TORGU-669968 format. One record per residue (C-alpha): residue in one letter; x, y, z. Coordinates in steps of 0.1 Angstrom, whole numbers, plus 5000, padded with zeros to 4 digits. Layout:
<pts>
{pt "A"; {X; Y; Z}}
...
</pts>
This chain:
<pts>
{pt "M"; {4364; 8798; 8226}}
{pt "T"; {4397; 8778; 8218}}
{pt "G"; {4388; 8743; 8210}}
{pt "M"; {4357; 8748; 8191}}
{pt "H"; {4351; 8757; 8149}}
{pt "A"; {4330; 8792; 8158}}
{pt "K"; {4320; 8810; 8125}}
{pt "T"; {4296; 8842; 8124}}
{pt "T"; {4260; 8835; 8111}}
{pt "H"; {4229; 8849; 8123}}
{pt "G"; {4191; 8836; 8126}}
{pt "K"; {4195; 8804; 8110}}
{pt "T"; {4176; 8776; 8123}}
{pt "Q"; {4184; 8739; 8122}}
{pt "R"; {4182; 8718; 8086}}
{pt "P"; {4157; 8691; 8096}}
{pt "T"; {4184; 8667; 8091}}
{pt "A"; {4206; 8685; 8117}}
{pt "A"; {4178; 8692; 8140}}
{pt "R"; {4171; 8651; 8148}}
{pt "T"; {4209; 8649; 8152}}
{pt "A"; {4228; 8654; 8184}}
{pt "G"; {4266; 8642; 8175}}
{pt "D"; {4299; 8653; 8166}}
{pt "G"; {4300; 8686; 8151}}
{pt "M"; {4265; 8700; 8157}}
{pt "K"; {4262; 8738; 8156}}
{pt "L"; {4254; 8755; 8187}}
{pt "H"; {4248; 8792; 8188}}
{pt "R"; {4272; 8813; 8206}}
{pt "R"; {4267; 8848; 8224}}
{pt "S"; {4285; 8869; 8248}}
{pt "L"; {4265; 8886; 8277}}
{pt "R"; {4281; 8900; 8315}}
{pt "L"; {4270; 8883; 8340}}
{pt "G"; {4270; 8900; 8377}}
{pt "G"; {4297; 8927; 8359}}
{pt "R"; {4314; 8893; 8345}}
{pt "A"; {4318; 8883; 8304}}
{pt "H"; {4305; 8847; 8301}}
{pt "T"; {4305; 8829; 8266}}
{pt "V"; {4268; 8812; 8266}}
{pt "I"; {4265; 8786; 8244}}
{pt "S"; {4227; 8778; 8234}}
{pt "L"; {4208; 8752; 8213}}
{pt "R"; {4199; 8766; 8176}}
{pt "P"; {4157; 8768; 8164}}
{pt "G"; {4147; 8739; 8152}}
{pt "T"; {4164; 8716; 8174}}
{pt "R"; {4140; 8686; 8178}}
{pt "A"; {4152; 8679; 8216}}
{pt "R"; {4125; 8690; 8244}}
{pt "F"; {4138; 8688; 8287}}
{pt "S"; {4110; 8695; 8313}}
{pt "T"; {4124; 8697; 8353}}
{pt "N"; {4110; 8690; 8386}}
{pt "R"; {4121; 8679; 8423}}
{pt "F"; {4113; 8654; 8439}}
{pt "H"; {4125; 8635; 8463}}
{pt "E"; {4150; 8655; 8473}}
{pt "T"; {4166; 8655; 8434}}
{pt "W"; {4166; 8677; 8412}}
{pt "H"; {4152; 8661; 8377}}
{pt "V"; {4159; 8670; 8347}}
{pt "V"; {4134; 8650; 8325}}
{pt "S"; {4133; 8640; 8288}}
{pt "D"; {4136; 8610; 8260}}
{pt "Q"; {4165; 8590; 8249}}
{pt "H"; {4168; 8614; 8219}}
{pt "G"; {4170; 8645; 8246}}
{pt "A"; {4192; 8623; 8268}}
{pt "R"; {4218; 8613; 8239}}
{pt "L"; {4224; 8655; 8231}}
{pt "L"; {4222; 8663; 8265}}
{pt "A"; {4252; 8639; 8266}}
{pt "H"; {4268; 8656; 8238}}
{pt "L"; {4267; 8693; 8255}}
{pt "L"; {4284; 8674; 8286}}
{pt "W"; {4312; 8658; 8269}}
{pt "G"; {4319; 8685; 8245}}
{pt "L"; {4318; 8711; 8274}}
{pt "S"; {4343; 8684; 8291}}
{pt "Y"; {4372; 8689; 8268}}
{pt "Q"; {4357; 8731; 8252}}
{pt "A"; {4349; 8750; 8283}}
{pt "R"; {4370; 8782; 8293}}
{pt "P"; {4365; 8804; 8319}}
{pt "G"; {4331; 8821; 8318}}
{pt "S"; {4315; 8796; 8296}}
{pt "L"; {4285; 8774; 8299}}
{pt "V"; {4255; 8760; 8285}}
{pt "V"; {4221; 8769; 8290}}
{pt "L"; {4186; 8751; 8276}}
{pt "D"; {4159; 8773; 8276}}
{pt "R"; {4124; 8783; 8256}}
{pt "P"; {4115; 8763; 8231}}
{pt "F"; {4127; 8735; 8242}}
{pt "L"; {4115; 8733; 8274}}
{pt "V"; {4084; 8718; 8287}}
{pt "P"; {4060; 8711; 8311}}
{pt "T"; {4065; 8681; 8337}}
{pt "P"; {4051; 8648; 8316}}
{pt "F"; {4032; 8641; 8352}}
{pt "D"; {4009; 8673; 8369}}
{pt "A"; {4020; 8698; 8337}}
{pt "D"; {4040; 8723; 8361}}
{pt "P"; {4064; 8746; 8341}}
{pt "A"; {4098; 8742; 8338}}
{pt "D"; {4130; 8759; 8346}}
{pt "P"; {4154; 8768; 8326}}
{pt "I"; {4187; 8743; 8330}}
{pt "V"; {4222; 8758; 8330}}
{pt "L"; {4250; 8736; 8328}}
{pt "V"; {4282; 8751; 8344}}
{pt "P"; {4319; 8737; 8342}}
{pt "G"; {4325; 8742; 8375}}
{pt "W"; {4365; 8739; 8371}}
{pt "C"; {4367; 8772; 8356}}
{pt "T"; {4330; 8790; 8354}}
{pt "A"; {4323; 8807; 8386}}
{pt "F"; {4280; 8811; 8391}}
{pt "D"; {4261; 8819; 8420}}
{pt "R"; {4232; 8827; 8424}}
{pt "H"; {4230; 8864; 8419}}
{pt "R"; {4246; 8855; 8383}}
{pt "A"; {4219; 8829; 8379}}
{pt "A"; {4190; 8856; 8383}}
{pt "A"; {4209; 8878; 8358}}
{pt "L"; {4208; 8853; 8331}}
{pt "L"; {4174; 8844; 8341}}
{pt "R"; {4166; 8882; 8331}}
{pt "E"; {4180; 8877; 8299}}
{pt "L"; {4161; 8842; 8292}}
{pt "P"; {4144; 8834; 8263}}
{pt "L"; {4173; 8849; 8246}}
{pt "R"; {4162; 8878; 8222}}
{pt "T"; {4192; 8889; 8214}}
{pt "R"; {4211; 8881; 8179}}
{pt "P"; {4238; 8858; 8187}}
{pt "D"; {4271; 8864; 8178}}
{pt "G"; {4278; 8828; 8157}}
{pt "T"; {4281; 8793; 8160}}
{pt "V"; {4303; 8772; 8169}}
{pt "R"; {4311; 8736; 8165}}
{pt "W"; {4305; 8712; 8196}}
{pt "R"; {4333; 8686; 8195}}
{pt "T"; {4326; 8652; 8207}}
{pt "F"; {4353; 8635; 8197}}
{pt "G"; {4354; 8594; 8217}}
{pt "L"; {4321; 8601; 8232}}
{pt "E"; {4300; 8575; 8198}}
{pt "H"; {4331; 8551; 8201}}
{pt "G"; {4335; 8541; 8240}}
{pt "E"; {4373; 8557; 8232}}
{pt "Y"; {4371; 8571; 8268}}
{pt "T"; {4380; 8551; 8297}}
{pt "P"; {4366; 8568; 8328}}
{pt "V"; {4386; 8580; 8357}}
{pt "W"; {4377; 8569; 8393}}
{pt "E"; {4372; 8601; 8414}}
{pt "P"; {4352; 8615; 8445}}
{pt "E"; {4322; 8627; 8430}}
{pt "R"; {4316; 8666; 8440}}
{pt "G"; {4292; 8677; 8414}}
{pt "T"; {4260; 8696; 8426}}
{pt "V"; {4225; 8700; 8408}}
{pt "E"; {4209; 8728; 8426}}
{pt "R"; {4184; 8753; 8420}}
{pt "L"; {4198; 8791; 8414}}
{pt "G"; {4179; 8824; 8406}}
{pt "G"; {4151; 8802; 8392}}
{pt "T"; {4175; 8779; 8373}}
{pt "I"; {4186; 8747; 8374}}
{pt "V"; {4221; 8743; 8372}}
{pt "L"; {4239; 8709; 8370}}
{pt "T"; {4276; 8718; 8380}}
{pt "P"; {4299; 8692; 8374}}
{pt "R"; {4336; 8701; 8396}}
{pt "T"; {4360; 8681; 8368}}
{pt "P"; {4366; 8675; 8337}}
{pt "A"; {4364; 8639; 8343}}
{pt "E"; {4333; 8643; 8364}}
{pt "C"; {4319; 8658; 8337}}
{pt "R"; {4325; 8631; 8315}}
{pt "D"; {4306; 8605; 8335}}
{pt "W"; {4281; 8623; 8340}}
{pt "A"; {4280; 8627; 8301}}
{pt "L"; {4286; 8588; 8297}}
{pt "G"; {4256; 8580; 8321}}
{pt "A"; {4234; 8605; 8295}}
{pt "A"; {4242; 8586; 8268}}
{pt "R"; {4238; 8550; 8277}}
{pt "L"; {4204; 8553; 8291}}
{pt "D"; {4184; 8533; 8273}}
{pt "P"; {4141; 8532; 8282}}
{pt "R"; {4127; 8511; 8254}}
{pt "R"; {4126; 8478; 8280}}
{pt "F"; {4115; 8491; 8309}}
{pt "G"; {4096; 8524; 8298}}
{pt "S"; {4121; 8547; 8314}}
{pt "D"; {4161; 8549; 8322}}
{pt "H"; {4174; 8573; 8350}}
{pt "V"; {4212; 8579; 8361}}
{pt "Y"; {4217; 8600; 8394}}
{pt "L"; {4242; 8627; 8393}}
{pt "G"; {4266; 8639; 8422}}
{pt "P"; {4274; 8625; 8457}}
{pt "W"; {4252; 8605; 8476}}
{pt "D"; {4238; 8624; 8508}}
{pt "G"; {4208; 8609; 8523}}
{pt "S"; {4201; 8615; 8483}}
{pt "H"; {4212; 8624; 8451}}
{pt "P"; {4211; 8661; 8445}}
{pt "G"; {4204; 8651; 8408}}
{pt "E"; {4194; 8629; 8384}}
{pt "I"; {4183; 8627; 8342}}
{pt "Q"; {4154; 8604; 8337}}
{pt "I"; {4139; 8598; 8305}}
{pt "F"; {4107; 8578; 8297}}
{pt "H"; {4099; 8557; 8263}}
{pt "R"; {4066; 8578; 8257}}
{pt "F"; {4077; 8609; 8273}}
{pt "H"; {4057; 8629; 8245}}
{pt "E"; {4025; 8610; 8251}}
{pt "M"; {4034; 8622; 8291}}
{pt "L"; {4035; 8655; 8282}}
{pt "G"; {4000; 8651; 8260}}
{pt "I"; {3979; 8633; 8289}}
{pt "A"; {3997; 8657; 8323}}
{pt "G"; {3985; 8687; 8295}}
{pt "T"; {3950; 8676; 8293}}
{pt "A"; {3944; 8663; 8329}}
{pt "R"; {3959; 8698; 8339}}
{pt "R"; {3933; 8719; 8318}}
{pt "Q"; {3905; 8697; 8324}}
{pt "V"; {3909; 8702; 8367}}
{pt "L"; {3915; 8739; 8362}}
{pt "D"; {3882; 8747; 8340}}
{pt "T"; {3861; 8729; 8370}}
{pt "G"; {3867; 8760; 8386}}
{pt "C"; {3873; 8744; 8417}}
{pt "A"; {3910; 8738; 8412}}
{pt "P"; {3927; 8733; 8443}}
{pt "A"; {3947; 8767; 8452}}
{pt "D"; {3981; 8749; 8469}}
{pt "P"; {4007; 8737; 8441}}
{pt "A"; {4005; 8707; 8461}}
{pt "E"; {3973; 8694; 8458}}
{pt "L"; {3968; 8709; 8429}}
{pt "R"; {3994; 8679; 8413}}
{pt "W"; {3976; 8654; 8431}}
{pt "A"; {3944; 8666; 8416}}
{pt "V"; {3964; 8667; 8383}}
{pt "W"; {3980; 8631; 8390}}
{pt "G"; {3941; 8617; 8396}}
{pt "R"; {3926; 8630; 8363}}
{pt "A"; {3955; 8620; 8344}}
{pt "E"; {3950; 8582; 8351}}
{pt "V"; {3913; 8587; 8340}}
{pt "V"; {3927; 8611; 8310}}
{pt "S"; {3956; 8579; 8303}}
{pt "G"; {3925; 8550; 8306}}
{pt "R"; {3941; 8533; 8337}}
{pt "A"; {3925; 8550; 8361}}
{pt "H"; {3908; 8517; 8369}}
{pt "L"; {3942; 8498; 8375}}
{pt "R"; {3943; 8518; 8410}}
{pt "V"; {3928; 8489; 8427}}
{pt "R"; {3939; 8496; 8465}}
{pt "V"; {3945; 8536; 8474}}
{pt "F"; {3953; 8555; 8509}}
{pt "D"; {3922; 8578; 8515}}
{pt "G"; {3924; 8592; 8553}}
{pt "G"; {3928; 8566; 8580}}
{pt "G"; {3932; 8534; 8561}}
{pt "Y"; {3931; 8518; 8527}}
{pt "R"; {3902; 8514; 8501}}
{pt "L"; {3890; 8501; 8463}}
{pt "G"; {3905; 8531; 8442}}
{pt "R"; {3870; 8546; 8426}}
{pt "Y"; {3871; 8534; 8391}}
{pt "A"; {3881; 8500; 8404}}
{pt "A"; {3851; 8498; 8429}}
{pt "R"; {3828; 8507; 8395}}
{pt "W"; {3847; 8482; 8374}}
{pt "L"; {3843; 8456; 8404}}
{pt "A"; {3805; 8461; 8414}}
{pt "G"; {3800; 8442; 8384}}
{pt "A"; {3815; 8409; 8402}}
{pt "D"; {3797; 8417; 8435}}
{pt "V"; {3831; 8433; 8447}}
{pt "H"; {3826; 8460; 8473}}
{pt "S"; {3858; 8463; 8494}}
{pt "L"; {3892; 8452; 8495}}
{pt "D"; {3882; 8426; 8519}}
{pt "D"; {3853; 8415; 8497}}
{pt "L"; {3881; 8415; 8466}}
{pt "V"; {3907; 8393; 8494}}
{pt "K"; {3878; 8369; 8501}}
{pt "V"; {3864; 8365; 8464}}
{pt "G"; {3907; 8366; 8449}}
{pt "A"; {3916; 8386; 8421}}
{pt "A"; {3913; 8354; 8396}}
{pt "E"; {3875; 8348; 8407}}
{pt "S"; {3868; 8384; 8404}}
{pt "Y"; {3885; 8388; 8370}}
{pt "R"; {3862; 8358; 8358}}
{pt "R"; {3829; 8378; 8370}}
{pt "M"; {3840; 8403; 8353}}
{pt "R"; {3842; 8389; 8320}}
{pt "A"; {3808; 8374; 8323}}
{pt "A"; {3793; 8407; 8336}}
{pt "G"; {3806; 8420; 8302}}
{pt "V"; {3829; 8450; 8318}}
{pt "R"; {3838; 8472; 8288}}
{pt "G"; {3881; 8478; 8287}}
{pt "L"; {3889; 8444; 8308}}
{pt "S"; {3920; 8435; 8303}}
{pt "T"; {3945; 8410; 8324}}
{pt "R"; {3962; 8447; 8335}}
{pt "M"; {3933; 8447; 8356}}
{pt "L"; {3937; 8408; 8369}}
{pt "R"; {3976; 8422; 8374}}
{pt "A"; {3964; 8448; 8396}}
{pt "M"; {3939; 8437; 8411}}
{pt "E"; {3967; 8400; 8426}}
{pt "I"; {3988; 8433; 8435}}
{pt "A"; {3962; 8444; 8456}}
{pt "V"; {3956; 8416; 8476}}
{pt "D"; {3987; 8404; 8482}}
{pt "E"; {3994; 8440; 8496}}
{pt "H"; {3963; 8441; 8515}}
{pt "V"; {3970; 8407; 8529}}
{pt "R"; {4004; 8414; 8540}}
{pt "H"; {3995; 8446; 8557}}
{pt "S"; {3962; 8436; 8573}}
{pt "G"; {3968; 8400; 8582}}
{pt "T"; {3936; 8389; 8562}}
{pt "P"; {3938; 8354; 8549}}
{pt "P"; {3932; 8348; 8516}}
{pt "T"; {3907; 8325; 8503}}
{pt "R"; {3921; 8297; 8481}}
{pt "Q"; {3919; 8306; 8441}}
{pt "L"; {3895; 8282; 8426}}
{pt "P"; {3906; 8291; 8388}}
{pt "T"; {3947; 8296; 8383}}
{pt "L"; {3956; 8326; 8370}}
{pt "R"; {3969; 8318; 8335}}
{pt "A"; {3936; 8295; 8334}}
{pt "A"; {3908; 8321; 8346}}
{pt "T"; {3929; 8344; 8316}}
{pt "P"; {3924; 8328; 8282}}
{pt "G"; {3939; 8357; 8260}}
</pts>
């Protein structure tokens, strides 16, 4: 591939320092595969690369999910692709770089980056690629992935209509920027993601049409979330009565994940059938405050309920529970019209630490 420094090396893994690096000149594997009767150059990560990715569909949008390191690596892959792609080239992220979703531990699909301005990729080619995954053949060699300008902000985005797509084809999640400029815009969006302030961050991909076709979403606690979701799924499946329907299984895993993470009590107001009620675990805690319904919580007030739970010695109580009760009271008042009882102590006075 012109524009990349290629050489033939086989079976080598990344050195520890290289595995942590997602930058200009990183080494990637190169293979020649025939997909749909045509020759393709498939670029993939080398064994030992630290980044991990997952995929899911939510709100009519396909998500690529990772942490900040994964987002930076994805940015470099897109940036290099915008300059170095040639007809028939594509980038594949597959096992062992895929992990289950950090929400419900559903399996992830392989991710394919396709330069839409020079590579045709349809369902048949995607299915052919999937049959080759995980890549078992020895690589034909390695390439140096050049990403000049990304790190130092030397590129000025060029406005043009968004036409890129993100879709599921043949069992793979395919990201297809339609022009090199759009590919670089996607790369910049990924590179600028930072979950440290709010815990997560995201950037949309493709044009708006009621929803965006794709999104890159990252979490500061990505790997911790993976562990929680995996444990929750195993516990649900180990009950012997796990729902057969995938959607119902996800709901069960989500609920169990809150227990595993120790946050189940924070679901103070939950919808159940025809209306709202106290969450199962929140109700256990609030029983110590003589609060047995949402109406009771509104009448007693969040601050007084919190004071009573402290007096009752509820274990694990923190101001996060106070905040969750405040939100539940506010939502219940707004949606039911129930007038709140005047709070005797102020919230800050009721929470000395």
